[in-house]
C-alpha positions as CSV (number, residue, x, y, z in Angstrom):
1,M,69.7,54.7,-91.7
2,A,69.0,51.2,-90.6
3,T,70.9,49.8,-87.6
4,R,72.8,46.6,-87.4
5,R,69.9,44.7,-85.3
6,E,67.4,46.1,-88.0
7,R,69.8,44.5,-90.7
8,L,69.9,41.3,-89.0
9,R,66.5,41.0,-88.2
10,Y,65.7,41.9,-91.8
11,W,67.5,39.1,-93.0
12,F,66.7,36.9,-90.8
13,D,63.0,37.4,-91.6
14,N,63.5,37.2,-95.3
15,S,65.2,33.5,-94.7
16,M,62.0,32.5,-92.6
17,S,59.8,33.7,-95.3
18,R,61.4,30.7,-97.8
19,G,58.8,28.7,-96.3
20,T,59.4,24.9,-94.7
21,P,63.2,24.4,-95.4
22,A,64.6,27.4,-94.1
23,L,62.6,26.7,-91.0
24,I,63.9,23.1,-91.0
25,G,67.6,24.5,-91.7
26,W,67.4,27.1,-88.4
27,L,66.6,24.1,-86.1
28,A,69.0,22.0,-87.5
29,L,71.4,25.0,-86.9
30,V,70.3,25.4,-83.8
31,T,70.5,21.9,-82.5
32,V,74.1,21.4,-83.9
33,V,75.2,24.8,-82.0
34,M,73.8,23.3,-78.7
35,V,75.2,19.9,-79.1
36,V,78.7,21.2,-80.1
37,V,78.5,23.7,-76.9
38,F,76.9,21.0,-74.4
39,A,79.4,18.3,-75.9
40,A,82.3,20.9,-75.0
41,L,80.7,21.6,-71.3
42,S,80.3,17.7,-70.8
43,V,83.9,17.5,-71.4
44,V,85.2,19.9,-69.3
45,L,82.8,19.1,-66.5
46,A,83.0,15.2,-66.5
47,D,84.9,12.9,-64.3
48,D,88.0,11.2,-65.9
49,D,86.4,8.1,-66.1
50,V,83.0,9.4,-68.2
51,H,83.0,10.4,-71.5
52,N,86.6,11.1,-71.3
53,S,86.8,11.3,-75.3
54,W,85.3,14.1,-77.7
55,Y,83.4,11.7,-79.7
56,E,81.6,10.1,-77.0
57,A,80.5,13.6,-75.9
58,L,79.1,14.6,-79.1
59,W,77.4,11.4,-79.3
60,G,76.1,11.9,-75.6
61,S,74.9,15.2,-76.2
62,L,73.1,14.4,-79.4
63,M,71.4,11.1,-77.7
64,R,70.1,13.3,-74.6
65,A,68.8,16.3,-77.2
66,M,67.1,13.4,-79.3
67,D,65.6,11.0,-76.6
68,A,64.7,11.8,-73.1
69,G,65.5,8.3,-72.1
70,T,69.0,8.8,-72.3
71,M,69.4,10.2,-69.0
72,A,68.0,6.9,-67.4
73,G,71.3,5.3,-68.3
74,D,73.7,8.1,-66.8
75,N,75.8,6.6,-64.3
76,E,74.6,7.5,-60.5
77,A,78.5,8.3,-59.8
78,S,78.1,11.5,-62.3
79,S,79.1,14.7,-61.0
80,P,75.8,16.9,-60.3
81,A,77.4,19.4,-62.7
82,F,77.0,16.9,-65.4
83,T,73.9,15.7,-64.3
84,V,72.4,19.3,-64.6
85,L,74.0,19.4,-68.1
86,G,72.8,16.6,-69.0
87,F,68.8,17.6,-67.9
88,V,69.3,20.9,-69.6
89,I,70.2,19.4,-73.1
90,T,67.5,16.7,-72.7
91,I,65.1,19.9,-72.1
92,G,66.7,22.0,-75.0
93,G,66.1,19.1,-77.6
94,L,62.6,18.2,-76.7
95,L,61.8,21.9,-77.3
96,I,63.6,21.7,-80.6
97,V,62.3,18.0,-81.6
98,S,59.1,19.0,-81.1
99,S,59.1,22.4,-83.2
100,L,60.9,20.2,-85.7
101,V,58.0,17.6,-85.5
102,G,55.6,20.5,-85.9
103,V,57.2,22.1,-88.8
104,L,57.4,18.6,-90.8
105,T,54.1,17.9,-90.2
106,T,52.8,21.4,-91.6
107,G,54.8,21.7,-94.2
108,L,53.6,18.0,-95.2
109,D,50.2,19.2,-94.7
110,N,50.6,21.9,-97.4
111,K,52.0,19.8,-99.4
112,L,49.5,17.2,-99.4
113,T,46.6,20.2,-99.8
114,D,48.7,21.2,-102.7
115,L,49.0,17.6,-104.2
116,R,45.2,17.7,-103.6
117,K,44.6,20.8,-105.3
118,G,46.0,19.3,-108.4
119,R,48.8,22.2,-109.0
120,S,51.0,20.2,-111.3
121,R,51.1,21.1,-115.0
122,I,49.7,18.2,-116.9
123,V,51.3,16.4,-119.7
124,E,49.3,15.5,-122.3
125,S,49.0,16.8,-125.9
126,G,45.7,16.3,-128.3
127,H,43.6,16.7,-125.5
128,T,40.4,18.6,-125.2
129,A,40.5,21.6,-122.2
130,L,37.7,22.5,-120.7
131,I,37.8,25.7,-118.8
132,G,35.5,26.3,-116.0
133,W,33.1,24.1,-113.9
134,S,29.1,24.0,-114.3
135,D,26.6,21.4,-115.2
136,Q,27.3,21.4,-118.9
137,I,30.2,19.4,-118.0
138,F,28.3,16.4,-117.5
139,T,27.0,16.6,-120.9
140,I,29.7,17.5,-122.8
141,I,32.0,14.7,-121.3
142,P,30.1,11.6,-122.1
143,E,29.8,12.9,-125.5
144,L,33.7,13.4,-125.9
145,V,34.0,10.1,-124.9
146,E,31.9,8.7,-127.6
147,A,33.6,10.8,-130.1
148,N,36.9,9.7,-128.9
149,A,36.1,5.7,-128.8
150,S,37.7,4.8,-131.3
151,E,40.9,6.3,-130.3
152,S,43.1,4.1,-128.2
153,R,44.4,7.2,-125.9
154,S,42.4,10.5,-125.5
155,C,42.6,13.0,-122.6
156,I,39.8,15.7,-121.3
157,A,41.7,18.4,-119.3
158,I,39.1,20.5,-116.7
159,L,40.3,23.5,-114.7
160,G,37.6,24.0,-112.2
161,D,37.7,26.6,-109.2
162,R,36.3,24.1,-106.8
163,D,38.0,21.1,-104.6
164,K,39.7,18.7,-107.0
165,L,38.5,15.5,-105.2
166,E,34.8,17.1,-105.0
167,M,35.1,17.5,-108.7
168,E,36.5,14.0,-109.2
169,E,33.8,12.4,-106.9
170,E,31.0,14.3,-108.9
171,L,32.3,13.3,-112.0
172,R,32.5,9.5,-110.8
173,A,29.1,9.7,-109.4
174,R,27.4,11.6,-112.8
175,V,29.5,10.4,-115.6
176,G,30.9,6.9,-115.0
177,D,33.1,5.0,-116.5
178,T,34.7,6.8,-119.4
179,G,36.6,3.7,-121.1
180,K,39.7,4.8,-122.7
181,T,39.3,8.6,-122.4
182,R,41.3,9.5,-119.2
183,I,40.0,12.5,-117.3
184,V,42.6,15.0,-115.7
185,V,41.3,17.3,-113.0
186,R,43.0,20.6,-112.1
187,S,41.7,23.1,-109.4
188,G,42.4,26.7,-110.0
189,S,40.9,30.1,-111.3
190,P,40.0,30.0,-115.1
191,I,40.6,33.7,-115.3
192,E,44.0,33.4,-113.7
193,P,47.1,33.0,-116.4
194,T,48.8,30.8,-114.4
195,D,46.2,28.6,-114.0
196,L,45.2,28.4,-117.3
197,D,49.0,27.3,-118.1
198,L,48.2,24.2,-115.8
199,L,46.2,22.5,-119.1
200,S,48.9,22.7,-121.5
201,L,46.8,24.8,-123.7
202,D,49.5,25.2,-126.5
203,T,49.1,21.2,-127.3
204,A,45.8,20.8,-126.9
205,R,43.4,20.0,-129.8
206,S,40.7,22.3,-128.2
207,V,39.5,24.5,-125.7
208,I,36.0,24.6,-124.5
209,V,35.1,27.7,-122.0
210,L,32.3,26.8,-120.0
211,S,29.4,29.2,-118.6
212,P,29.5,29.3,-114.8
213,Q,26.1,28.9,-112.9
214,G,25.1,32.0,-110.7
215,E,24.9,36.1,-111.8
216,D,27.1,37.6,-114.4
217,S,28.0,34.4,-115.8
218,D,28.6,36.1,-119.1
219,A,31.4,38.1,-117.6
220,H,33.6,35.2,-116.5
221,V,33.3,34.0,-120.0
222,I,34.6,37.1,-121.4
223,K,37.3,37.6,-118.7
224,T,38.4,34.0,-119.7
225,L,38.5,34.7,-123.1
226,L,40.8,37.8,-122.3
227,G,43.1,35.5,-120.5
228,L,43.3,32.9,-123.8
229,T,43.9,36.0,-126.3
230,N,46.3,37.4,-124.7
231,R,48.3,34.2,-123.4
232,N,51.6,34.0,-125.5
233,W,51.1,31.0,-127.2
234,R,54.2,29.0,-128.3
235,R,52.4,27.1,-130.8
236,R,49.1,26.4,-132.9
237,R,46.3,28.1,-131.2
238,P,43.6,25.5,-130.7
239,P,40.1,26.4,-131.8
240,I,38.1,27.8,-128.9
241,I,34.5,27.1,-128.3
242,A,32.3,29.5,-125.8
243,S,28.9,30.5,-124.9
244,V,27.1,33.6,-123.5
245,T,23.3,33.4,-122.2
246,D,22.9,37.2,-122.8
247,T,22.5,38.1,-126.6
248,D,23.8,41.6,-125.6
249,N,27.2,40.2,-124.4
250,L,27.6,38.3,-127.8
251,V,29.6,41.0,-129.6
252,A,31.7,41.7,-126.2
253,A,32.6,38.1,-126.0
254,E,33.7,38.0,-129.6
255,L,36.1,40.7,-129.4
256,A,37.4,39.3,-126.1
257,G,37.9,36.1,-128.3
258,G,40.0,38.1,-130.7
259,G,38.7,36.8,-133.8
260,H,39.7,33.1,-132.5
261,A,37.0,32.1,-130.5
262,Q,33.6,30.9,-131.7
263,V,30.7,32.3,-129.5
264,V,27.7,30.5,-129.1
265,D,24.4,32.5,-128.7
266,T,22.5,30.4,-125.8
267,D,19.3,32.7,-125.9
268,D,19.1,33.3,-129.3
269,I,19.3,29.3,-130.3
270,A,17.1,28.3,-127.2
271,S,14.6,30.7,-128.0
272,R,14.4,29.6,-131.6
273,L,14.2,26.4,-131.2
274,I,11.2,26.6,-128.7
275,V,9.3,28.9,-131.1
276,Q,9.7,26.2,-133.6
277,T,9.1,23.4,-131.5
278,S,6.3,24.5,-130.4
279,R,4.8,24.7,-134.2
280,Q,6.3,21.6,-135.0
281,S,6.6,18.9,-132.4
282,G,10.0,16.6,-132.3
283,L,12.3,19.3,-134.0
284,S,14.3,19.1,-130.7
285,V,14.5,15.3,-130.9
286,V,15.8,15.8,-134.5
287,C,18.8,18.7,-133.3
288,T,19.4,16.1,-130.4
289,D,20.4,13.4,-133.2
290,L,22.1,15.8,-135.3
291,L,24.2,17.1,-132.4
292,D,25.1,14.3,-130.4
293,F,27.8,11.5,-131.1
294,G,25.6,8.5,-130.6
295,G,23.7,8.7,-133.4
296,D,23.7,10.6,-136.9
297,E,26.2,13.6,-137.5
298,I,27.1,16.4,-139.8
299,Y,30.0,15.7,-141.8
300,M,32.1,17.6,-144.7
301,R,33.9,16.0,-147.3
302,P,35.0,16.5,-151.0
303,E,33.7,14.1,-153.5
304,P,35.4,15.0,-156.6
305,K,33.3,12.4,-159.0
306,L,30.1,14.5,-158.4
307,T,31.9,17.4,-159.8
308,G,29.4,19.2,-162.6
309,F,26.2,17.4,-161.0
310,P,23.2,19.3,-159.9
311,Y,22.8,19.5,-156.3
312,G,19.3,18.0,-157.0
313,E,20.4,14.9,-158.7
314,A,23.8,14.7,-155.9
315,L,20.8,14.0,-153.6
316,F,20.3,10.3,-154.5
317,A,24.2,9.9,-155.0
318,Y,24.5,8.2,-150.8
319,E,22.8,5.2,-150.2
320,T,23.2,5.6,-146.1
321,A,24.2,9.3,-146.0
322,S,22.1,12.5,-146.6
323,L,23.2,15.3,-148.7
324,I,21.6,18.8,-147.1
325,G,24.1,21.3,-148.5
326,I,27.3,22.7,-150.0
327,R,30.7,24.1,-148.2
328,R,32.1,26.3,-151.1
329,G,35.9,26.3,-151.5
330,D,35.8,30.1,-150.0
331,G,34.3,28.6,-146.7
332,S,30.9,29.9,-147.3
333,V,28.1,27.2,-146.4
334,V,24.8,27.3,-148.1
335,L,22.0,24.3,-147.1
336,N,19.4,22.9,-149.3
337,P,20.4,25.3,-152.2
338,P,18.3,25.8,-155.5
339,M,18.3,21.9,-157.0
340,N,19.9,23.4,-160.1
341,T,22.9,24.5,-158.1
342,E,25.9,22.8,-160.1
343,I,28.5,21.2,-157.8
344,Q,32.2,22.7,-158.3
345,P,35.6,21.3,-158.3
346,S,36.3,22.8,-154.7
347,D,33.1,22.1,-153.1
348,E,32.8,20.1,-150.2
349,M,29.5,18.1,-149.6
350,I,27.7,18.4,-146.4
351,V,26.0,15.3,-145.4
352,V,24.4,13.5,-142.4
353,A,25.6,10.0,-141.7
354,E,26.0,7.9,-138.9
355,D,29.7,7.5,-139.4
356,D,32.3,8.9,-141.6
357,S,33.0,5.4,-143.3
358,T,29.7,5.1,-143.9
359,I,29.6,8.0,-146.6
360,R,29.9,6.0,-150.0
361,L,28.9,7.0,-153.4
362,V,26.1,4.5,-154.7
363,R,26.9,2.9,-158.2
364,S,23.3,3.3,-159.3
365,F,20.5,5.5,-158.3
366,P,17.6,3.9,-156.4
367,P,14.3,3.5,-157.7
368,V,11.4,6.1,-157.1
369,V,8.0,5.5,-157.2
370,Q,6.1,8.4,-159.6
371,Q,3.2,7.3,-158.9
372,A,2.8,7.7,-154.8
373,I,4.2,11.1,-154.7
374,A,1.5,13.6,-154.0
375,H,0.9,17.1,-155.4
376,P,-1.2,18.9,-152.5
377,V,-2.0,22.4,-153.6
378,R,-0.4,24.8,-151.3
379,Q,-2.8,26.3,-149.0
380,P,-2.1,29.7,-147.5
381,A,-1.3,29.4,-143.3
382,P,-3.9,30.4,-140.9
383,P,-4.0,32.7,-138.2
384,E,-3.1,30.7,-135.2
385,R,-3.7,30.7,-131.3
386,T,-0.8,30.2,-129.0
387,L,-0.6,30.4,-125.2
388,L,2.3,31.1,-123.4
389,I,2.7,29.9,-119.5
390,G,5.6,31.4,-117.5
391,W,7.9,34.3,-118.0
392,N,11.8,34.7,-117.9
393,S,14.4,36.6,-119.2
394,R,14.4,35.1,-123.1
395,A,10.6,35.3,-123.1
396,P,10.9,39.0,-125.0
397,K,12.6,37.0,-127.8
398,I,10.5,34.3,-128.0
399,V,7.5,36.7,-128.3
400,A,9.9,38.5,-131.4
401,E,10.7,35.3,-133.0
402,M,7.2,34.0,-132.9
403,D,6.2,36.9,-134.8
404,Q,8.1,36.0,-138.0
405,Y,6.4,32.6,-138.4
406,V,2.7,32.8,-137.7
407,A,0.2,34.0,-140.3
408,P,-1.1,37.4,-139.8
409,G,-4.0,37.8,-137.3
410,S,-2.3,35.3,-135.1
411,T,-2.9,35.9,-131.0
412,L,-0.2,35.6,-128.1
413,N,-1.8,34.8,-124.9
414,I,0.5,35.2,-121.9
415,A,0.0,33.7,-118.5
416,A,2.5,34.1,-115.6
417,D,3.0,34.8,-112.1
418,V,4.9,38.0,-112.3
419,M,6.1,40.2,-115.2
420,E,9.3,41.9,-115.1
421,D,9.6,43.0,-118.1
422,D,6.5,45.1,-118.9
423,D,8.4,48.4,-120.2
424,R,10.4,45.8,-123.1
425,L,7.0,43.8,-123.8
426,A,5.3,47.3,-124.3
427,Q,8.0,48.1,-126.9
428,L,8.0,44.9,-128.3
429,K,4.6,44.9,-129.0
430,V,4.7,48.3,-131.0
431,G,6.9,46.4,-133.5
432,L,5.0,43.5,-133.9
433,R,3.4,42.7,-137.1
434,N,1.9,39.7,-137.3
435,L,0.9,38.8,-133.8
436,A,-1.5,40.2,-131.3
437,V,-0.5,39.8,-127.4
438,N,-2.7,39.9,-124.2
439,V,-1.4,39.2,-120.8
440,K,-2.6,38.1,-117.4
441,E,-0.6,37.5,-114.4
442,C,-1.9,34.8,-112.3
443,D,-0.7,31.5,-110.6
444,T,0.4,29.5,-113.3
445,T,0.6,26.2,-111.0
446,S,-3.1,26.8,-109.6
447,R,-5.4,24.3,-111.3
448,I,-8.2,26.9,-111.4
449,T,-6.3,29.5,-112.9
450,L,-5.0,26.9,-115.9
451,E,-9.0,26.2,-116.2
452,A,-10.1,29.5,-116.6
453,L,-7.3,29.8,-119.4
454,E,-9.2,27.5,-121.5
455,P,-6.3,25.8,-123.2
456,G,-8.3,23.5,-125.6
457,V,-9.2,26.7,-127.7
458,F,-5.2,27.2,-128.5
459,D,-3.3,25.6,-131.3
460,H,0.2,25.4,-129.2
461,I,0.9,25.7,-125.9
462,I,4.3,26.7,-124.4
463,V,5.8,26.2,-121.0
464,L,8.4,28.4,-120.0
465,A,10.6,27.4,-117.0
466,D,11.3,30.4,-114.3
467,D,14.7,31.6,-114.4
468,R,14.1,33.7,-110.9
469,L,14.3,30.0,-109.1
470,E,16.6,27.8,-108.8
471,G,17.0,24.9,-112.1
472,Q,15.4,22.2,-110.0
473,H,12.9,24.0,-108.3
474,A,11.8,26.3,-111.4
475,D,11.4,22.5,-113.0
476,S,9.1,21.1,-110.4
477,R,6.7,23.7,-110.8
478,T,6.9,22.9,-114.7
479,L,5.9,19.8,-113.9
480,V,3.2,20.6,-111.8
481,T,1.7,22.7,-114.3
482,L,2.3,20.0,-117.2
483,L,0.3,17.5,-114.7
484,H,-2.5,20.2,-114.3
485,L,-2.7,20.6,-118.4
486,R,-2.6,16.9,-118.9
487,D,-5.5,16.0,-116.8
488,L,-7.2,19.0,-118.0
489,A,-7.3,17.5,-121.8
490,S,-8.1,13.7,-120.5
491,R,-11.3,15.0,-118.7
492,T,-12.2,17.1,-121.4
493,G,-11.5,15.1,-124.1
494,Q,-9.4,17.9,-125.7
495,R,-6.1,17.7,-127.4
496,F,-3.7,20.5,-127.3
497,P,0.0,20.2,-128.3
498,I,2.2,21.1,-125.4
499,V,6.0,22.0,-125.3
500,S,8.0,22.8,-122.4
501,E,11.3,23.9,-121.7
502,M,13.1,22.3,-118.8
503,N,16.4,22.9,-116.8
504,D,17.8,19.7,-116.4
505,D,17.2,16.6,-119.1
506,R,17.3,14.0,-116.0
507,N,13.5,15.9,-115.0
508,R,12.6,15.5,-118.7
509,R,12.3,11.6,-118.1
510,L,10.7,12.3,-115.2
511,A,8.1,14.6,-117.3
512,Q,7.1,11.6,-119.9
513,V,4.3,11.0,-117.4
514,T,2.9,14.6,-117.8
515,K,2.8,13.5,-122.1
516,A,3.7,16.6,-123.3
517,D,4.4,16.3,-127.1
518,D,8.2,17.6,-126.6
519,F,10.8,19.3,-124.1
520,V,13.2,21.5,-125.2
521,V,16.6,21.1,-122.9
522,S,18.5,24.5,-124.1
523,D,21.5,23.7,-122.0
524,K,22.0,20.3,-123.1
525,L,21.1,21.3,-126.8
526,I,24.1,24.3,-126.3
527,S,26.8,21.9,-124.4
528,L,26.2,19.3,-127.6
529,L,26.6,22.0,-130.0
530,M,29.8,23.3,-128.4
531,T,31.1,19.8,-128.5
532,Q,30.8,19.4,-131.9
533,L,32.2,22.7,-132.8
534,S,35.5,21.5,-130.8
535,E,35.4,18.4,-132.8
536,N,34.9,20.2,-136.2
537,P,35.2,24.0,-136.0
538,H,34.1,24.0,-139.6
539,L,30.4,23.6,-138.6
540,G,30.2,26.5,-136.8
541,A,29.3,28.1,-140.2
542,V,26.7,24.7,-141.0
543,F,25.1,25.3,-137.7
544,R,24.5,29.4,-137.6
545,Y,23.1,28.9,-140.7
546,L,21.0,26.0,-139.7
547,F,19.5,27.9,-136.7
548,D,19.4,31.3,-138.3
549,S,15.4,32.5,-139.4
550,D,17.1,33.3,-142.7
551,G,17.6,30.7,-145.2
552,S,16.6,27.1,-144.8
553,E,15.7,25.3,-141.5
554,I,14.4,22.1,-140.5
555,Y,10.8,21.6,-140.6
556,L,8.7,18.4,-139.9
557,K,5.6,18.3,-142.6
558,P,2.9,16.0,-142.9
559,A,3.4,13.3,-144.8
560,T,0.4,13.3,-147.0
561,D,1.8,16.8,-148.9
562,Y,4.8,13.7,-150.0
563,V,3.7,10.5,-150.6
564,Q,0.0,8.7,-150.6
565,P,-0.9,7.4,-147.2
566,G,-0.7,3.8,-146.7
567,V,1.7,3.4,-149.9
568,T,5.0,1.3,-149.2
569,V,7.9,3.6,-151.2
570,S,11.4,3.7,-150.4
571,F,13.0,6.6,-148.7
572,A,14.4,7.8,-152.2
573,T,10.8,8.6,-153.3
574,L,10.2,10.8,-150.3
575,V,13.3,12.7,-151.5
576,A,12.3,12.8,-155.0
577,S,8.9,14.5,-153.9
578,A,10.7,16.9,-151.5
579,R,12.9,17.9,-154.4
580,M,10.2,18.8,-155.9
581,R,9.2,21.2,-153.8
582,G,12.9,22.5,-153.4
583,E,13.1,21.1,-150.3
584,T,15.7,18.3,-148.9
585,A,14.5,15.5,-146.9
586,I,16.2,13.9,-144.4
587,G,13.9,11.8,-142.5
588,Y,10.5,11.2,-141.2
589,R,8.6,11.1,-138.0
590,L,6.0,8.1,-137.1
591,Q,3.1,9.3,-134.6
592,V,2.5,5.8,-133.3
593,E,6.1,5.8,-131.9
594,S,6.2,9.7,-130.9
595,T,5.8,8.8,-127.0
596,S,8.3,6.2,-127.1
597,P,11.8,7.3,-126.0
598,P,14.6,7.6,-127.0
599,N,14.1,8.4,-130.3
600,Y,10.4,9.4,-130.2
601,G,9.5,8.5,-133.5
602,V,12.2,10.0,-135.2
603,V,13.9,8.2,-137.8
604,L,16.9,10.3,-139.4
605,N,18.9,9.4,-142.6
606,P,17.3,6.2,-143.4
607,G,18.7,4.5,-146.0
608,K,17.7,5.5,-149.6
609,S,16.3,1.9,-150.6
610,E,14.3,1.2,-147.2
611,P,10.9,1.0,-147.8
612,V,8.4,3.5,-145.7
613,T,5.0,3.3,-145.3
614,L,3.5,6.7,-143.6
615,G,-0.1,7.7,-142.4
616,P,-1.6,10.6,-142.7
617,R,-0.4,11.7,-139.0
618,D,3.2,10.9,-139.7
619,L,5.8,13.6,-140.4
620,V,8.5,14.2,-142.9
621,I,11.4,15.8,-142.0
622,V,13.1,18.5,-144.5
623,L,15.2,21.3,-144.9
624,A,13.4,24.3,-146.5
625,E,12.3,27.8,-146.6
626,N,9.2,27.7,-144.8
């Protein structure tokens, strides 16, 4: 059984564990007791003519405890006992006051630290919540700011596992002015439920879960999705957007989201874009234009006046917007449907437009120059030779994806420093139908090695970033390889198209000197896609259809397949020519401007009446089956 002393000590320990207020209370109690005791003793020991009242004794004891200089004013005629008593009171006061100052300083410092971490719950509604911290944030925030430019008040709330001031300083340095959009930062763990509550998720418009940098990033995303799913939502659950870097983790992430989260498969989309862009330069520019908020975007809107019209005729219904598909009443999406598809009353039009205010029906269809339409004979695609320089975790998927696009008899030569997936590649070769694969281990930044590969004999060259290295280091090696390849092309007079994968979009600007045909910055494209989904979750079905190998995809095809070269026609003529082939035209690319940023010759969604003159090397951007 506990003794009285143990109980007393236990009670004292519990009171002390309450923090700074408890410490201040105990010090105040000790001070009061000491002042009262010493005041009583001073009344007893003092002479009759000194401190002859109880009030004066209390005041004198308090002053001696609070200010050591009070003793200097004592009467020299005071008794030795009174002097010793005053000295003891002063020493005790020094100890207590110094302890009190220390406690207050520590408590204030802890409070400032808490304020610095940003531990208060935000009071916002209709805001976008970003959970996690990675380089994706520097792409997502400017896009959200652009999307909210027309709103008088908008807010982006961020929860990161770094110091609040560090995050705010980095945002100021890399994002800059955000206009009317306020950025609120909180420090905490994305997988801690109490920290998630700091973002007021119940009143948020949408939630974006960022994939952290480093190993097991997908595990962190899945944990965060589990935390969001198991929350006690007091209001409507907002749309939740997340991404995984490994396709094998996609199902687990969707299960963790409980059917309420849209999970983007980074590996799958990036692999498809790399393969498609390698075969048709400019595709990444088109995708970027569709995904960001600075140019043309994808919108959905009902159009009752088009009910009963066939899709092929509705293609001419907008002057400053391009119809690309239909969203059915049950939520299903079809892009570039058969031209005789009849529009139903419950259908929504899927259109590409600069702004939703520009989506207006025309009073009369624009003229079409039938004489300028070309009628080429479709030739079977010849076998292709592709050189893949470098190797990373998504390379096997790139090989499998390429096999679905190339003609039988095509070859793929792989040159890489280290082949870590030999077994997986061996298994992959067995399942390939159209592609023969050859592998060579070599230093991909060596000039001698690149010369020995004879890049001029290949139809396409892909340069991959090494994911074993830090992102900037990998991009530096990629730039060295590109410079060597471009110099080889200029010295030999050969021209071979090069598409390169980059980790950081800032390095893309540096890489312009290499004159590579295109660059795929997968992290940027995925960040743009997640931003679009956060603003309009219904676009998820559209982008899944668009990036799927089945169904219609974006292609850049020779302009000579559609109109006579050098003849000035309206863009409506291009739309009509594409319609005859079962395709939907949404723009074109001018070869003379293909190296000029920021659009690289891509003109998306021109006006139907806008005059266009295309040369033999220009391209038409279409949605097509193949």
